[in-house]
VEXDRENPA-884305 format. One record per residue (C-alpha): residue number from 1; y, z, x. Coordinates in pm, whole numbers, m for minus. Example, Ala and Ser with C-alpha at 12.3 -4.5 7.8 and 13.67 -1.06 7.14 Angstrom:
residues 2
(atom 1, (m450, 780, 1230)),
(atom 2, (m106, 714, 1367)),
***
This chain:
residues 527
(atom 1, (2357, 12013, m5638)),
(atom 2, (2555, 12243, m5412)),
(atom 3, (2849, 12058, m5256)),
(atom 4, (2926, 12252, m4943)),
(atom 5, (2623, 12384, m4774)),
(atom 6, (2648, 12610, m4453)),
(atom 7, (2419, 12561, m4157)),
(atom 8, (2244, 12883, m4046)),
(atom 9, (1930, 12745, m3874)),
(atom 10, (1877, 12411, m3700)),
(atom 11, (1566, 12239, m3568)),
(atom 12, (1638, 12004, m3275)),
(atom 13, (1371, 11759, m3137)),
(atom 14, (1499, 11454, m2954)),
(atom 15, (1376, 11197, m2720)),
(atom 16, (1740, 11083, m2640)),
(atom 17, (1902, 11377, m2477)),
(atom 18, (2254, 11225, m2475)),
(atom 19, (2497, 11465, m2612)),
(atom 20, (2228, 11732, m2689)),
(atom 21, (2368, 12006, m2471)),
(atom 22, (2722, 11969, m2624)),
(atom 23, (2581, 11976, m2967)),
(atom 24, (2355, 12282, m2895)),
(atom 25, (2656, 12463, m2749)),
(atom 26, (2869, 12374, m3055)),
(atom 27, (2610, 12490, m3292)),
(atom 28, (2543, 12817, m3119)),
(atom 29, (2917, 12885, m3104)),
(atom 30, (2903, 12880, m3482)),
(atom 31, (2627, 13130, m3495)),
(atom 32, (2351, 12865, m3580)),
(atom 33, (1996, 12975, m3480)),
(atom 34, (1832, 12706, m3273)),
(atom 35, (1466, 12609, m3307)),
(atom 36, (1325, 12328, m3082)),
(atom 37, (1020, 12166, m2916)),
(atom 38, (901, 12075, m2587)),
(atom 39, (1155, 11900, m2357)),
(atom 40, (1441, 11950, m2590)),
(atom 41, (1388, 12330, m2592)),
(atom 42, (1365, 12319, m2213)),
(atom 43, (1687, 12131, m2182)),
(atom 44, (1870, 12366, m2405)),
(atom 45, (1743, 12673, m2225)),
(atom 46, (1835, 12536, m1892)),
(atom 47, (2189, 12510, m2035)),
(atom 48, (2179, 12880, m2110)),
(atom 49, (2124, 12863, m2483)),
(atom 50, (1890, 13088, m2683)),
(atom 51, (1616, 12876, m2843)),
(atom 52, (1321, 12967, m3045)),
(atom 53, (1010, 12745, m2990)),
(atom 54, (852, 12581, m3290)),
(atom 55, (533, 12745, m3183)),
(atom 56, (702, 13083, m3254)),
(atom 57, (792, 12960, m3599)),
(atom 58, (455, 12826, m3689)),
(atom 59, (229, 13075, m3494)),
(atom 60, (37, 12783, m3353)),
(atom 61, (88, 12644, m3006)),
(atom 62, (170, 12277, m2952)),
(atom 63, (m161, 12105, m2904)),
(atom 64, (m333, 11773, m2834)),
(atom 65, (m71, 11677, m2565)),
(atom 66, (212, 11749, m2817)),
(atom 67, (78, 11536, m3090)),
(atom 68, (50, 11827, m3320)),
(atom 69, (340, 12076, m3325)),
(atom 70, (566, 12025, m3623)),
(atom 71, (310, 11924, m3889)),
(atom 72, (295, 12282, m4035)),
(atom 73, (407, 12443, m4366)),
(atom 74, (641, 12673, m4173)),
(atom 75, (835, 12361, m4075)),
(atom 76, (806, 12145, m4372)),
(atom 77, (835, 12440, m4614)),
(atom 78, (1164, 12526, m4448)),
(atom 79, (1279, 12162, m4483)),
(atom 80, (1162, 12081, m4844)),
(atom 81, (1218, 12413, m5018)),
(atom 82, (1459, 12390, m5307)),
(atom 83, (1700, 12677, m5245)),
(atom 84, (1771, 12739, m5622)),
(atom 85, (1414, 12714, m5740)),
(atom 86, (1270, 13062, m5804)),
(atom 87, (924, 12938, m5749)),
(atom 88, (998, 12789, m5415)),
(atom 89, (1187, 13086, m5310)),
(atom 90, (890, 13306, m5401)),
(atom 91, (665, 13101, m5184)),
(atom 92, (891, 13121, m4888)),
(atom 93, (911, 13498, m4915)),
(atom 94, (537, 13526, m4964)),
(atom 95, (454, 13318, m4657)),
(atom 96, (753, 13412, m4437)),
(atom 97, (901, 13067, m4444)),
(atom 98, (1260, 13044, m4318)),
(atom 99, (1496, 12772, m4442)),
(atom 100, (1611, 12498, m4198)),
(atom 101, (1949, 12383, m4289)),
(atom 102, (1995, 12104, m4022)),
(atom 103, (1732, 11874, m3867)),
(atom 104, (1832, 11677, m3555)),
(atom 105, (1555, 11430, m3453)),
(atom 106, (1558, 11095, m3291)),
(atom 107, (1221, 10923, m3245)),
(atom 108, (991, 10848, m2955)),
(atom 109, (1123, 10541, m2788)),
(atom 110, (865, 10300, m2930)),
(atom 111, (1098, 9993, m2944)),
(atom 112, (1202, 10054, m2577)),
(atom 113, (839, 10092, m2467)),
(atom 114, (764, 9752, m2620)),
(atom 115, (1070, 9589, m2487)),
(atom 116, (1000, 9699, m2126)),
(atom 117, (642, 9553, m2162)),
(atom 118, (442, 9880, m2205)),
(atom 119, (63, 9834, m2230)),
(atom 120, (m129, 9892, m2549)),
(atom 121, (m209, 10264, m2487)),
(atom 122, (143, 10336, m2376)),
(atom 123, (286, 10173, m2688)),
(atom 124, (53, 10358, m2917)),
(atom 125, (136, 10696, m2757)),
(atom 126, (496, 10621, m2832)),
(atom 127, (442, 10590, m3206)),
(atom 128, (602, 10907, m3343)),
(atom 129, (426, 11100, m3628)),
(atom 130, (589, 11439, m3671)),
(atom 131, (943, 11305, m3622)),
(atom 132, (935, 11063, m3919)),
(atom 133, (758, 11314, m4128)),
(atom 134, (1038, 11579, m4082)),
(atom 135, (1301, 11316, m4114)),
(atom 136, (1169, 11195, m4454)),
(atom 137, (1123, 11555, m4564)),
(atom 138, (1473, 11659, m4471)),
(atom 139, (1622, 11343, m4613)),
(atom 140, (1443, 11407, m4947)),
(atom 141, (1584, 11744, m4975)),
(atom 142, (1942, 11636, m4883)),
(atom 143, (2073, 11865, m5168)),
(atom 144, (2032, 12147, m4902)),
(atom 145, (1944, 12003, m4575)),
(atom 146, (2153, 11791, m4332)),
(atom 147, (1947, 11535, m4134)),
(atom 148, (2086, 11356, m3827)),
(atom 149, (1899, 11074, m3650)),
(atom 150, (2154, 10926, m3398)),
(atom 151, (2364, 11093, m3128)),
(atom 152, (2667, 10899, m3267)),
(atom 153, (2660, 11124, m3567)),
(atom 154, (2690, 11451, m3376)),
(atom 155, (3068, 11433, m3381)),
(atom 156, (3096, 11376, m3761)),
(atom 157, (2860, 11661, m3807)),
(atom 158, (3053, 11899, m3601)),
(atom 159, (3367, 11792, m3787)),
(atom 160, (3195, 11868, m4112)),
(atom 161, (3093, 12225, m3978)),
(atom 162, (3459, 12298, m3903)),
(atom 163, (3502, 12333, m4279)),
(atom 164, (3227, 12577, m4318)),
(atom 165, (2930, 12339, m4402)),
(atom 166, (2844, 11990, m4484)),
(atom 167, (2953, 11814, m4797)),
(atom 168, (2704, 11658, m5047)),
(atom 169, (2838, 11306, m4976)),
(atom 170, (2787, 11352, m4601)),
(atom 171, (2432, 11463, m4654)),
(atom 172, (2365, 11176, m4891)),
(atom 173, (2490, 10935, m4621)),
(atom 174, (2282, 11101, m4355)),
(atom 175, (1975, 11075, m4590)),
(atom 176, (2039, 10705, m4640)),
(atom 177, (2070, 10650, m4259)),
(atom 178, (1753, 10839, m4199)),
(atom 179, (1540, 10637, m4436)),
(atom 180, (1677, 10319, m4292)),
(atom 181, (1588, 10452, m3943)),
(atom 182, (1233, 10537, m4032)),
(atom 183, (1201, 10201, m4218)),
(atom 184, (1317, 10016, m3904)),
(atom 185, (1079, 10229, m3691)),
(atom 186, (783, 10146, m3904)),
(atom 187, (897, 9777, m3907)),
(atom 188, (885, 9774, m3530)),
(atom 189, (553, 9929, m3507)),
(atom 190, (409, 9688, m3769)),
(atom 191, (553, 9384, m3603)),
(atom 192, (410, 9499, m3265)),
(atom 193, (61, 9543, m3418)),
(atom 194, (78, 9196, m3582)),
(atom 195, (186, 9032, m3251)),
(atom 196, (m64, 9224, m3038)),
(atom 197, (m348, 9145, m3275)),
(atom 198, (m227, 8784, m3321)),
(atom 199, (m200, 8816, m3695)),
(atom 200, (8, 8508, m3773)),
(atom 201, (84, 8608, m4136)),
(atom 202, (45, 8983, m4193)),
(atom 203, (8, 9097, m4560)),
(atom 204, (358, 9252, m4550)),
(atom 205, (647, 9159, m4312)),
(atom 206, (933, 9389, m4243)),
(atom 207, (1252, 9317, m4051)),
(atom 208, (1516, 9562, m3935)),
(atom 209, (1847, 9557, m3754)),
(atom 210, (2115, 9803, m3632)),
(atom 211, (2476, 9748, m3743)),
(atom 212, (2692, 9601, m3473)),
(atom 213, (2999, 9541, m3670)),
(atom 214, (3123, 9500, m4033)),
(atom 215, (3285, 9164, m4052)),
(atom 216, (3613, 9066, m4229)),
(atom 217, (3415, 8842, m4458)),
(atom 218, (3114, 8600, m4468)),
(atom 219, (3115, 8227, m4466)),
(atom 220, (3397, 8243, m4719)),
(atom 221, (3669, 8509, m4793)),
(atom 222, (3504, 8615, m5117)),
(atom 223, (3186, 8703, m4950)),
(atom 224, (3137, 9038, m4764)),
(atom 225, (2931, 9038, m4443)),
(atom 226, (2803, 9239, m4149)),
(atom 227, (2632, 9174, m3818)),
(atom 228, (2307, 9347, m3715)),
(atom 229, (2126, 9345, m3390)),
(atom 230, (1751, 9348, m3338)),
(atom 231, (1762, 9546, m3014)),
(atom 232, (1519, 9307, m2845)),
(atom 233, (1748, 9287, m2543)),
(atom 234, (1746, 8902, m2549)),
(atom 235, (2073, 8777, m2397)),
(atom 236, (2308, 8601, m2630)),
(atom 237, (2592, 8661, m2872)),
(atom 238, (2434, 8985, m2985)),
(atom 239, (2452, 9135, m2639)),
(atom 240, (2758, 8967, m2520)),
(atom 241, (3071, 9161, m2408)),
(atom 242, (3398, 9041, m2568)),
(atom 243, (3684, 9046, m2324)),
(atom 244, (3963, 8944, m2542)),
(atom 245, (4067, 8790, m2862)),
(atom 246, (4054, 8897, m3226)),
(atom 247, (3727, 9013, m3397)),
(atom 248, (3458, 8760, m3429)),
(atom 249, (3399, 8625, m3780)),
(atom 250, (3067, 8544, m3944)),
(atom 251, (3109, 8177, m3873)),
(atom 252, (3212, 8252, m3520)),
(atom 253, (2907, 8446, m3448)),
(atom 254, (2666, 8191, m3608)),
(atom 255, (2835, 7890, m3414)),
(atom 256, (2857, 8084, m3093)),
(atom 257, (2484, 8159, m3115)),
(atom 258, (2403, 7789, m3176)),
(atom 259, (2611, 7691, m2884)),
(atom 260, (2463, 7945, m2635)),
(atom 261, (2108, 7863, m2750)),
(atom 262, (2174, 7486, m2678)),
(atom 263, (2338, 7537, m2336)),
(atom 264, (2052, 7764, m2246)),
(atom 265, (1829, 7461, m2241)),
(atom 266, (1980, 7370, m1908)),
(atom 267, (1880, 7554, m1600)),
(atom 268, (2193, 7665, m1408)),
(atom 269, (2030, 7618, m1073)),
(atom 270, (1993, 7250, m1152)),
(atom 271, (2361, 7196, m1233)),
(atom 272, (2638, 7279, m1464)),
(atom 273, (2624, 7227, m1841)),
(atom 274, (2859, 7256, m2138)),
(atom 275, (2807, 7239, m2510)),
(atom 276, (3089, 7228, m2759)),
(atom 277, (2988, 7328, m3111)),
(atom 278, (3151, 7286, m3456)),
(atom 279, (2990, 7411, m3780)),
(atom 280, (2663, 7486, m3591)),
(atom 281, (2624, 7132, m3471)),
(atom 282, (2707, 7003, m3119)),
(atom 283, (2997, 6768, m3108)),
(atom 284, (2970, 6728, m2728)),
(atom 285, (2725, 6813, m2469)),
(atom 286, (2713, 6721, m2106)),
(atom 287, (2585, 6801, m1761)),
(atom 288, (2798, 6773, m1430)),
(atom 289, (2822, 6871, m1087)),
(atom 290, (3073, 7135, m1189)),
(atom 291, (3162, 7324, m1510)),
(atom 292, (3485, 7135, m1512)),
(atom 293, (3318, 6793, m1493)),
(atom 294, (3059, 6901, m1768)),
(atom 295, (3338, 7034, m1996)),
(atom 296, (3545, 6706, m1966)),
(atom 297, (3242, 6493, m2033)),
(atom 298, (3146, 6699, m2343)),
(atom 299, (3498, 6696, m2467)),
(atom 300, (3527, 6324, m2439)),
(atom 301, (3236, 6279, m2680)),
(atom 302, (3447, 6393, m2977)),
(atom 303, (3786, 6514, m2900)),
(atom 304, (3879, 6553, m3261)),
(atom 305, (3595, 6782, m3358)),
(atom 306, (3619, 6982, m3046)),
(atom 307, (3957, 7124, m3166)),
(atom 308, (3880, 7473, m3302)),
(atom 309, (3520, 7462, m3166)),
(atom 310, (3298, 7686, m2963)),
(atom 311, (3239, 7624, m2599)),
(atom 312, (2918, 7737, m2424)),
(atom 313, (2861, 7721, m2054)),
(atom 314, (2540, 7773, m1845)),
(atom 315, (2720, 7915, m1541)),
(atom 316, (2999, 8177, m1495)),
(atom 317, (3339, 8055, m1597)),
(atom 318, (3574, 7958, m1313)),
(atom 319, (3954, 7922, m1314)),
(atom 320, (3969, 7539, m1302)),
(atom 321, (3754, 7507, m1618)),
(atom 322, (3936, 7786, m1798)),
(atom 323, (4268, 7623, m1749)),
(atom 324, (4116, 7293, m1880)),
(atom 325, (3978, 7477, m2186)),
(atom 326, (4311, 7613, m2272)),
(atom 327, (4446, 7261, m2319)),
(atom 328, (4336, 7276, m2688)),
(atom 329, (4284, 7539, m2942)),
(atom 330, (3934, 7681, m2893)),
(atom 331, (3779, 7970, m3101)),
(atom 332, (3526, 8107, m2862)),
(atom 333, (3402, 8060, m2511)),
(atom 334, (3072, 8216, m2410)),
(atom 335, (2929, 8196, m2054)),
(atom 336, (2686, 8412, m1840)),
(atom 337, (3005, 8548, m1657)),
(atom 338, (3363, 8481, m1584)),
(atom 339, (3582, 8516, m1272)),
(atom 340, (3881, 8748, m1277)),
(atom 341, (4112, 8433, m1239)),
(atom 342, (3945, 8273, m1538)),
(atom 343, (3996, 8588, m1749)),
(atom 344, (4360, 8605, m1638)),
(atom 345, (4424, 8247, m1756)),
(atom 346, (4250, 8321, m2090)),
(atom 347, (4464, 8636, m2132)),
(atom 348, (4763, 8417, m2222)),
(atom 349, (4569, 8292, m2530)),
(atom 350, (4551, 8601, m2731)),
(atom 351, (4348, 8430, m3013)),
(atom 352, (4081, 8293, m2778)),
(atom 353, (3768, 8497, m2763)),
(atom 354, (3584, 8525, m2437)),
(atom 355, (3232, 8646, m2437)),
(atom 356, (3010, 8706, m2131)),
(atom 357, (2641, 8783, m2097)),
(atom 358, (2427, 8897, m1819)),
(atom 359, (2249, 8556, m1813)),
(atom 360, (2111, 8296, m2044)),
(atom 361, (1829, 8342, m2301)),
(atom 362, (1487, 8210, m2226)),
(atom 363, (1444, 7907, m2451)),
(atom 364, (1069, 7936, m2410)),
(atom 365, (1056, 8268, m2555)),
(atom 366, (863, 8321, m2863)),
(atom 367, (982, 8523, m3176)),
(atom 368, (1028, 8471, m3538)),
(atom 369, (1302, 8315, m3749)),
(atom 370, (1342, 8387, m4116)),
(atom 371, (1544, 8252, m4406)),
(atom 372, (1589, 8395, m4746)),
(atom 373, (1507, 8194, m5061)),
(atom 374, (1514, 8305, m5424)),
(atom 375, (1269, 8587, m5462)),
(atom 376, (1134, 8583, m5105)),
(atom 377, (1190, 8470, m4755)),
(atom 378, (1035, 8212, m4524)),
(atom 379, (912, 8314, m4161)),
(atom 380, (823, 8083, m3886)),
(atom 381, (779, 8086, m3508)),
(atom 382, (1089, 8008, m3310)),
(atom 383, (1120, 7644, m3223)),
(atom 384, (1049, 7687, m2843)),
(atom 385, (887, 7358, m2811)),
(atom 386, (944, 7176, m2483)),
(atom 387, (870, 6812, m2361)),
(atom 388, (885, 6717, m2000)),
(atom 389, (847, 6385, m1821)),
(atom 390, (469, 6400, m1801)),
(atom 391, (454, 6453, m2188)),
(atom 392, (618, 6131, m2275)),
(atom 393, (430, 5810, m2373)),
(atom 394, (578, 5472, m2322)),
(atom 395, (484, 5263, m2624)),
(atom 396, (698, 4947, m2568)),
(atom 397, (644, 4658, m2332)),
(atom 398, (952, 4766, m2143)),
(atom 399, (941, 5107, m1985)),
(atom 400, (1259, 5314, m1927)),
(atom 401, (1422, 5333, m1579)),
(atom 402, (1443, 5664, m1387)),
(atom 403, (1803, 5692, m1498)),
(atom 404, (1727, 5613, m1855)),
(atom 405, (1447, 5860, m1870)),
(atom 406, (1690, 6134, m1750)),
(atom 407, (1927, 6051, m2040)),
(atom 408, (1634, 6032, m2280)),
(atom 409, (1518, 6378, m2195)),
(atom 410, (1873, 6508, m2220)),
(atom 411, (1921, 6364, m2558)),
(atom 412, (1595, 6506, m2663)),
(atom 413, (1702, 6853, m2564)),
(atom 414, (2026, 6814, m2759)),
(atom 415, (1860, 6662, m3073)),
(atom 416, (1651, 6979, m3105)),
(atom 417, (1979, 7170, m3168)),
(atom 418, (2133, 6909, m3422)),
(atom 419, (2076, 6954, m3787)),
(atom 420, (1836, 6692, m3930)),
(atom 421, (1842, 6412, m3975)),
(atom 422, (1955, 6401, m3618)),
(atom 423, (2061, 6098, m3402)),
(atom 424, (2198, 6165, m3050)),
(atom 425, (2333, 5898, m2817)),
(atom 426, (2363, 6003, m2447)),
(atom 427, (2493, 5793, m2155)),
(atom 428, (2516, 5916, m1787)),
(atom 429, (2440, 6285, m1864)),
(atom 430, (2675, 6320, m2163)),
(atom 431, (2654, 6279, m2542)),
(atom 432, (2861, 5978, m2666)),
(atom 433, (2772, 6007, m3031)),
(atom 434, (2610, 6262, m3256)),
(atom 435, (2493, 6203, m3615)),
(atom 436, (2384, 6529, m3802)),
(atom 437, (2275, 6654, m4125)),
(atom 438, (2242, 6322, m4318)),
(atom 439, (1991, 6245, m4586)),
(atom 440, (1917, 5915, m4423)),
(atom 441, (1829, 5866, m4053)),
(atom 442, (2012, 5531, m4094)),
(atom 443, (2335, 5710, m4190)),
(atom 444, (2301, 5943, m3897)),
(atom 445, (2275, 5661, m3656)),
(atom 446, (2569, 5473, m3826)),
(atom 447, (2794, 5787, m3821)),
(atom 448, (2723, 5866, m3460)),
(atom 449, (2799, 5506, m3354)),
(atom 450, (3121, 5494, m3562)),
(atom 451, (3242, 5816, m3407)),
(atom 452, (3174, 5674, m3057)),
(atom 453, (3343, 5362, m3140)),
(atom 454, (3662, 5559, m3261)),
(atom 455, (3639, 5780, m2948)),
(atom 456, (3624, 5476, m2716)),
(atom 457, (3953, 5342, m2894)),
(atom 458, (4126, 5683, m2848)),
(atom 459, (4032, 5671, m2469)),
(atom 460, (4150, 5315, m2431)),
(atom 461, (3806, 5190, m2343)),
(atom 462, (3713, 4824, m2389)),
(atom 463, (3385, 4890, m2568)),
(atom 464, (3196, 5168, m2772)),
(atom 465, (3064, 5449, m2569)),
(atom 466, (2718, 5382, m2702)),
(atom 467, (2685, 5049, m2527)),
(atom 468, (2398, 5105, m2270)),
(atom 469, (2312, 5451, m2410)),
(atom 470, (1985, 5637, m2467)),
(atom 471, (1916, 5743, m2824)),
(atom 472, (1710, 6039, m2961)),
(atom 473, (1577, 6089, m3311)),
(atom 474, (1453, 6437, m3397)),
(atom 475, (1177, 6293, m3620)),
(atom 476, (997, 5958, m3635)),
(atom 477, (1163, 5647, m3763)),
(atom 478, (992, 5579, m4097)),
(atom 479, (1108, 5216, m4085)),
(atom 480, (1265, 4995, m3828)),
(atom 481, (1610, 5008, m3995)),
(atom 482, (1730, 5321, m3824)),
(atom 483, (1613, 5201, m3493)),
(atom 484, (1795, 4872, m3542)),
(atom 485, (2120, 5048, m3617)),
(atom 486, (2080, 5229, m3284)),
(atom 487, (2015, 4900, m3119)),
(atom 488, (2322, 4730, m3286)),
(atom 489, (2531, 5028, m3153)),
(atom 490, (2425, 4944, m2794)),
(atom 491, (2142, 5173, m2730)),
(atom 492, (1889, 5038, m2478)),
(atom 493, (1621, 5301, m2492)),
(atom 494, (1479, 5537, m2751)),
(atom 495, (1298, 5873, m2750)),
(atom 496, (1132, 5988, m3086)),
(atom 497, (824, 6183, m3181)),
(atom 498, (620, 5897, m3327)),
(atom 499, (354, 5955, m3590)),
(atom 500, (482, 5729, m3875)),
(atom 501, (248, 5520, m4064)),
(atom 502, (465, 5227, m3960)),
(atom 503, (479, 5308, m3593)),
(atom 504, (327, 4969, m3505)),
(atom 505, (602, 4801, m3709)),
(atom 506, (877, 5014, m3537)),
(atom 507, (731, 4950, m3191)),
(atom 508, (729, 4583, m3260)),
(atom 509, (1094, 4585, m3371)),
(atom 510, (1180, 4772, m3044)),
(atom 511, (994, 4513, m2847)),
(atom 512, (1175, 4224, m3019)),
(atom 513, (1516, 4389, m2960)),
(atom 514, (1421, 4447, m2593)),
(atom 515, (1436, 4830, m2620)),
(atom 516, (1246, 5077, m2409)),
(atom 517, (1078, 5341, m2623)),
(atom 518, (883, 5674, m2565)),
(atom 519, (702, 5906, m2798)),
(atom 520, (711, 6286, m2756)),
(atom 521, (439, 6382, m3004)),
(atom 522, (672, 6674, m3102)),
(atom 523, (923, 6686, m3395)),
(atom 524, (1233, 6907, m3401)),
(atom 525, (1357, 6933, m3759)),
(atom 526, (1638, 7186, m3793)),
(atom 527, (1748, 7267, m4145)),
***
């Protein structure tokens, strides 16, 4: 393979015109012949550049509304010919095929069309055919052809040309980027078809992402890691703006996502809410009339675990709340926005990351989640299950009061975001105990109650915080023992899915203990 390859002829065909004119001018200044199509050619000509239409190259006009224009031997021969193969050179001479040394193509905006809700015909029309074909051809022949798919690569390309041509390493990297781009494009198209046709388990499933940042390391320092975005536009950690603080780590991103998805359960028009997360589990969640009130109540659930945690808010951060948050070490704060005063307060904490988004993600949105296992991966619908007041079934002799019902629903929302087996105690709009990730539901109930007891002692309160609380279990109680532990901790009402073979036994135990209990009919395992 030749290392340094000069560029004498370039074919440009782009849907994203950003940086196009500057690129065209720079190439023309180096004596590169420009060949182009449709709107790209028009834009270059309007900038005063000499451009040859692909139709002149092929001898055929663009036809069928532009669907057929580059699928021609004059184009693909120029891209695929091996420049040191005498047979290939003979074919080029015989048929008048000119070599194409540089291909600059970015594809029809299919992903953007889907994201903005384009109809079926519009989405189909935005499936590019000629673009991927040319890209794959040029990438295959990277020994002689340079292929560019993203405007962000224009500057590195021009830097290469300053030395008289592109290096083999650069062309190889461009080829790798190209195949990743066409793979991601095809993945988007196939995913759209599966969703549109309601095919729940397509024969083949592909996922793709765009590199957002290379991370310092993964969960542990010996693991390499990177962060990729899907480009769906869903608001959250992937679309957030970081205002200050050091680079986010793998664990920061994972925990911040968990925190923001949880706090998004709370409609900001119905009041303030705060979630404090540690190791992807909530250590405190609360509602309040103000963000400050919500933060303080969430913090008081588990002040020890809150140290070095992630704080998520459902309303724009204000100065008072910012001042309170700086009272302890916090890794990340994420909110829909932040006042200038709040940003100024945080500026004094150089290691505190502040992230803002344009809003909250819609927790009712669909979508897929996936997890790798040895030799494959599991795919499932996102858990966007919702339970409202009308969905609850009172199964005990005693019915919850209105205040108890409010706490039960709050506990249920939170339990959805706690690793199973999950037990969540809530009182007066705030968590007072969280038991997460235990092999036994009894242990989760015990751990949550014990933490609440220790927190009451730390706050100088005369009794455990769980006295008079509502308790949620993410899955049914298979035996009365877990329920009885919650009752012993002081819980007076319970929310759980129901569905156990021993429901009658559990209900009888609740009645004997004087508990009010409701069934949701929905489970929220989170592994």
